[in-house]
N, C-alpha and C positions, 0 to 999 in steps of 0.2 A: 522182326527177327533181323538177325545179323547175317548179311550174306558176305562170305569172303570169296573174293574173285583172285584168280591167280594173276600175278603181274607178269607181263610180257618178258621173255628173257633178255637180258641186257647183252647187247652185241658187243663183244670185246674185240677192239681193232686187232688186226693181224700185224705183227712187227717182224720184219726181216733183220733179225739181229746181226746176221753176217754181213749184210750190206752197210750197215751203220757202225760197225765194230771200231774202225778207226777214230769215229768221234768219240765213242764210249771210252776207248782205251786213254785219249788225252784227257777227258773231263774225269775219268776216274783217278788218273795220275795227278790231276790238280786236286782233287779231294784228299787224296792221301798226303800230297805236299802240304795241305793246310794242317793235317794231323801232325806232320813233322815238325811244323813251326810251334805247335801247341805242346808237344811232349818231348822233343829231343832236347838235350843239353846244348847250348849255344855253341860249343866248340865242335859238336857233331852236325850242325845244320847245313853248313856250306857243303861239305862233301856229300852229304846224304841227298840234299836237294838237286845237286848237279848230277848225280848218279841216277836219281829218280827221273829226271827231267829229260836227260839223254836216252835212257832206256824207255821211257813212255814214247818219245818221239820215233825212236828207232822201231819199236814194237808196232806202232800204228803204221809206219812206212812199210815194214815188211808184210804185214797183213794186207795193206792195200795193193801191193804189188801182186801178191798171191791172189787176191780176189779179182783184180782187174786182168789177170793173164789167164784164169781158168774158170771162175765162178760167175762173172758179171754178164748178164744178158745184154746183147748189143743194143736193144732199144732201152735199156735201163729199167729200173724198178722204183716205184713209189711205195712208201711205207708210213706208218704211224697215221694211218687214215688218210694217206695221200699228202701229208704236209711236209715230207722229206722226199726228194727225188734223187736217187743215186743212178746217174746216167754218166756217159762218157765225159761230158764237160766237168761234171762235179769230181769224177775221179782224177782228171787232169788238174784241176784247181787243188784238190786235197793234196796230191803229190807236190805241186809246187809250194803250197804252203808249209808243209812238213819240212821240205828240203830248206826253204828260207828260214823257217822258224829254228831249224837245227842251226845254222850259221850265226843267227841273231842270239841264240842261247849262248854259243860259244863266246862271243863278245860280251854278254851280260855277265857270264861267269868268270871272266878273265880278271885276275887280282894282281897281275904283275905290271900292267901298264899304269894303272892307278893303285898305289898300295892300298890294299885292303878292298878294292873294288871301286867301281864308278858311283856307287850308291851310298847315301848317307846312312850310318849306322844306327842312329837314333833319330826316330821321326820328330822328336819334340825339340831338336836343336834349333835355335833361333835363325831365321833366314839372314843371310849374309855371312853366317859364321863359316870359316874354313877350317876343318879338321885337319890337325897336324898328324904325324906319324905315330907319336905316342898315343894320341886319342884313338887312332885306328887300331893300334895294337891291342888296346884294352877293351874295345866295344866291338870290334869285328865287322863283317860285311853284313849288311841288311839283306837277309834272305827272303823277306816277304815277296820280293820281285819275282821269285821263280813260280809259286802259285799263281800270281796275278798274270804271268806271261802264258802259263797253261790254260788258264781260263779263258783269256783273250784268244788264243789260238783255237780252242774249242769252239768259241762263239763264231770265229771267221769260218770254220769248217762247216758249221750249221747255216750260216748266212748264205754261202754259195750254193747249198742244196736245198734251201728253203723253197717249197713248192706252193706256199701260200703266204699272204702278206702278214698275218699274225705271227706265225712262226719267224718269218723274217725280222719282224720288229723285235721280238724276244731275242734273237740271236744277236741283232744290232747292239741291243743294251748289253749282252754278255760280253761282246768284244769291246765295247766302248768304255764301260765303267772301270775295268782294270787298267785301260790305257790313260784314263784321267789321273789316276793315282800314280802310275809309273812315271808320268811326266815331271812330277814334283820331287823326285828323289835323287836329284844330282846332288853329289857330295859338295862340290864347288859351286859358286855362284848360285847359292840357295835361293835369293830372292828372285832372280831372273827364272829359276826352275819352276818355283811355286806360282809365279805370275803366269808363266806359260800353261801350267796345269788348271789354273783358274779359267783363263781364257778358252781353253779347250773344252773345259767342262760347261762353261756358260753357252758358248756357241753350239756344242754339241747338244745341249739340251734344246735348244731352239730348234735345230735341225730335226731332233727326234720328234718335237711337236708337229713340225711340218708333216714329217712322214706318217705320224700317227692320224693327223687331221685328214691327209689324203686317203689313207686306208679306210677311214670312217665314211668319206664320200663315195669310194668305190665299193664298198659294202651296200651303201644306200642304192648305188646304181645296179649292181649285179645280184644282190641279195647272196654274196658269197665273198669270201676272202681268198679263195682258191684261184691261182693265176689261170688255170683252164677254164673255169666258170666265167670269169672276167673276160677272157678271150671270146667264148661263145657268145655272151651278152653283147659285148662290142660288135661282133660280127653280124648278129641277126636280131637285135632288139629294137623296138620302135619308141624307146624311152628317150627323153631329152639327153642329149649329149653334154649338157653342162656339168652334170655330176661327174661324168666320165673324164672330161679333159680337165676340170678343175682338181679332181682328185689325182690324175696322172701328173699334173703340174707340181702339186704339193709333195707327191710322193718322189718326184724326180729331184725336188730341192734337198730332200733328206738323202737321197742316194749320191748325188753330185757333191754334196758337202763332204761326205765321208771319202770320196775319191779325189779330193782337192781339185775340182774342176772350177776354173774362174767362171763366173764372178762370186763363186761360193768357196773361196780360197782363203779368206782373210785370217783364219787360224794358223795357216800352213807355215809361213816364215817364221812367226813368233815361237811356235811350239817346237819346230825343228831346230831353232837356236837354242831354246831354253831347257829342252828335255836332255836327260843324260844321253850321250852319243850312241851308245847301244840301244837304247830305247827309241831313239830317231831311226836307227837302222832297221829295226823291227818294225816301226810304224811306216816308214818310207818304202819297205818292201811288201811286208805282208798285209797291211791295211789296204794298200792299192789293189792287190790281187783280190781281196775279198770284196771291196767296194764295186770293182768292175765285174767281177764274177756275178754279183747281184744285179748289176745294170744290165748285163746280157741277158740273164734269164728273164727279169721282169719284161724288158722291151721285146724279146724274141718270143716268148710264150704267151704274155698277157695282151700285148699291145701291137702285134705284127700287122694285124688287119687294118689298124688305124694309121699306119705309119706315114702315109701321105699327109696327115693333118699335123703331126708333130714333128716330123723329122726337119722340116725347115727351121724350126725353133732351135733345134739342137745343133744345126749347122751353125747358126749364129753363136750358140754357147761355145762350141768347139773353137770357133774363129777367136772369139773373146778370150778364151783360156790360153790358146797359144799367144795371143798378143800380149796379154799380162805376163806370162812367163818369160817369153823372149825379151820384151822391152824392159821391164822392171828388173830381170836378171841381169842387165847390163850395168845397172845403177849399185850393185850390191858390193859392199866391202867385206862381208863375212862370208867364209866358205860354206858354212852350214845354211846360211840364208840363200846363197846362190844355188846351192843344190836344192832348196825347197822351191825357188822359182823354177828351176829346171824341171821339178815334178809337175808343176802347174803346166807348163808347156807340154810335158809328155802327156799329161791327162787329156790335153785337147787332141792329140794325136790317137790316142786310145779310144777317145770318143768317136772319131772318124770310124774306126773299126766296129765299135759297138753298135752304130746306127746303120751299117752296111748289113741288110737283113739277108744275107746269103750264108751259105756253109763257108765259103772262102773267108767272108768276113768274121765268122765265129772263130775259125782255127787261127787266122792271122792274129786277132786280138788276144787269143789264150797264149800264143807264142810270144807276142810282145810283152805279156805280163811276166812270163818266165824269164825272158832276156833282161828286161828293165829291173825285175827284182834282184837278181844276182849281181848286177853292175852297181846298183845303188848300195846294196849290203857291203860289198867290198869297199866302195867308196868311202863310206862312213867308218869302216874299220881303219882305213888309212888316215882319215881325219883325227881319229882318236890317238894317233902316234906322234903327232906334232905337237910339243908341249913346252911351256915356259915355267916360271916359278908359281904362276897363278893357275896351272892347269893347261887345258887345251888352248893352243894358240890358233884361233880360228880367224883372225883378222888377215886380209889377204897380204898386207904389208909384211907379215912374219913368215910367209912362204916365199919371199924373195929369195933366190939363190938357193933355194932347197936342194936342187940337183948336185951342188958342190958339197953340201954337207951329207946327204945320203942319195947317191945315184939311183940305187935299187927302188927306193920308195918314190922317188920322183918319177922313175920309169913306170912303175905300177899305176901310179895315179894318173900319168899322162895316158896310158892305155885305156884305163876306165873313163877318163874325159873324152877321149875319141869315141869310145863306145856310146856314151850318152850323146854326143854330137852326131852319131850315125855314119861314121867313117867306114869304108869298106874293110873287110876282114874282121869285123866285130859283130856281136850279136845285135848291137843297136841298128846297124845298116841293114841287116836281115829283117829284123822287126819291123822298120819304117818301110822297107820295100814291100813286104807282103801285105801289110796294111793298106798302103797306097795303091797297089796293084788290085786289092779286093774292092777298094772304093772306086777305082776308075772303071772296073768291069761292071759296076752297079750304077754307073752313070753320074758319079760325083766329081768330075774332072775339075770344075772350078775350085771346089773345096781342097783338093790334091794340090793345085798350083798355089793356092794361099798357105797350105801346110809346108811346101817346100820353101817358101819364102821365109817363113818364120823358122824353119829348121836352119836355114842358112844365118838369120840373125842370131839364133841361139848359139850357134858354133862360134860365134865371136867371143862370148864370155868364157867358154871353155878354152878356147886358144889364148885368151888373155892370161889365164892362170898358168897355162904351159909355158908361154913367154916369160912370164915372171920367175917361174922356177928355174929356167935354163939361161935366161939372158941378163939377169939382175945380179949384183953382188949382194951377198948374205951380210946382214947387219951384225957388227961385232958382238953385240949382246942379244943376238937373235935366239930363236927357240932351238931346242934339240929334238933330235928324233929318238923316241924311246924304243928299245929293243923290245919287239913284241914277245909275249909268251906264246905257248903251244897253241892255246886256245885262239887268240886273235890271229895267230899265223895261219891256223888251219881256216879259219873263216874268210881271211882275205884270199888266201889261196884257191880255196873253193870257188869263190866269186870271180877270180880272174880266169881260171880253168874254164867255168861254164860259159864266161863271157867269149873266150876264144874258141871254144868247141862249137858253140851255136853260131859263131861267125863262119867258120870254116865248114863244117858239116851239119847244117840244120835240119836235113832232110828227116832224121828219126824223130826229132821233137815236132816237126810239122805234121808228120804222119799220125803221130799220137794225138796231137791237138785236133786233127780233122778225122778221127776215127768214128765219130758220132755226134749226133745232135742232142737236144734237150728232150726229156720225156714230157710229152704233150698231155698227160691225163693227170 
């Protein structure tokens, strides 16, 4: 006889859609943006894509503010079977990413600085070809960059909220793959741009492999990929620690690569220089926030109980990153490469806050990410305005005497460079102050002393540019300063205002950053 047995009911995971609505809005807008590319006539794509992208980011931001101020539980919630944690750090990082992405999107959408936009209008154009104004007028701007930007942003938001390593890996790929493509879309210097994209793709693939192998080892150790389960296994397991620390080491390589932390920084100078400057601004600001958001969550939630074993190693990594960024930054003659090495030095400062396993360390690192992101965004906006017949004039010699050609632009860039150097009355000073204070309170005084030394070294190459702009004579055939359009002006103004406000009245941002910790379930 055939006996029929009733199958056990399938348990459907509960999903808190309200908590993850900002991510859903961004990913939904990205999908609609793809449809725009497929079905809209070419002449309608740019205004439609700009409108959709701005509305999507604005709607996600409005909902985020409403949820954080009224509905968000103080201890946070986990959803999607515990794979996504919406807690106070997640909300802070989401707000930071949305605000930075808004500024970056304005730079990407601007078509006044570079006629037709900064992106090549035909993907099949031979590398090395420079499109003239006639070609731009007939082909228009390549608008595929808008859905790529939205998908990358959605991946970053999922990455900082991922509560298990598999979700984190998927989010890492979602944010990385669009960036690989965006780096190769520069209208001018196509060969350099595509070379940067290939380097970023190959090195990114290696880092993803390290991350995935580390994930596999940690699954073998804890029999789970959830951060809380790994923490429980690390705190009370009698298993061999070989899998634990080997997995942690490989996982850290993938995370530190994405954060441009030395010695895993080798992609950063070439990609920053070769990518279109609006894309460099997006990467320099948003990718740094996403990477360190993931680093904070992984080390704080999964590996806090074993911090005595791995923190010494990360001391060395932080010192090496600061050394590479500060010393090699002195030798650079290209503005974009100089800012790239600056980002490597800042990654070392950020890592100090990330390994300070206290509430003060968490809040100070979140504040530093907010401050650094807006300063970097505005700095690359300024870089895009200094141009010659070949496009952007990024060689330092072209910036000689810039203050005589455009005192306003030179003054804005000076203020931003002083913020990156950590001079008082700027957000950079407050960011370093709170990170170093948190490290001192956690017994890391020697590391803070080293960081102060490298801060002084790094300040030299910022001051070198300032001296070059104000105390050198401009070349007769030197570059011109392009009058920015409304989009670029708004992005630079936003970055400068935030840099100034966070330097003068940082208390509100520090309070928001310190409003709660990670959800530990």
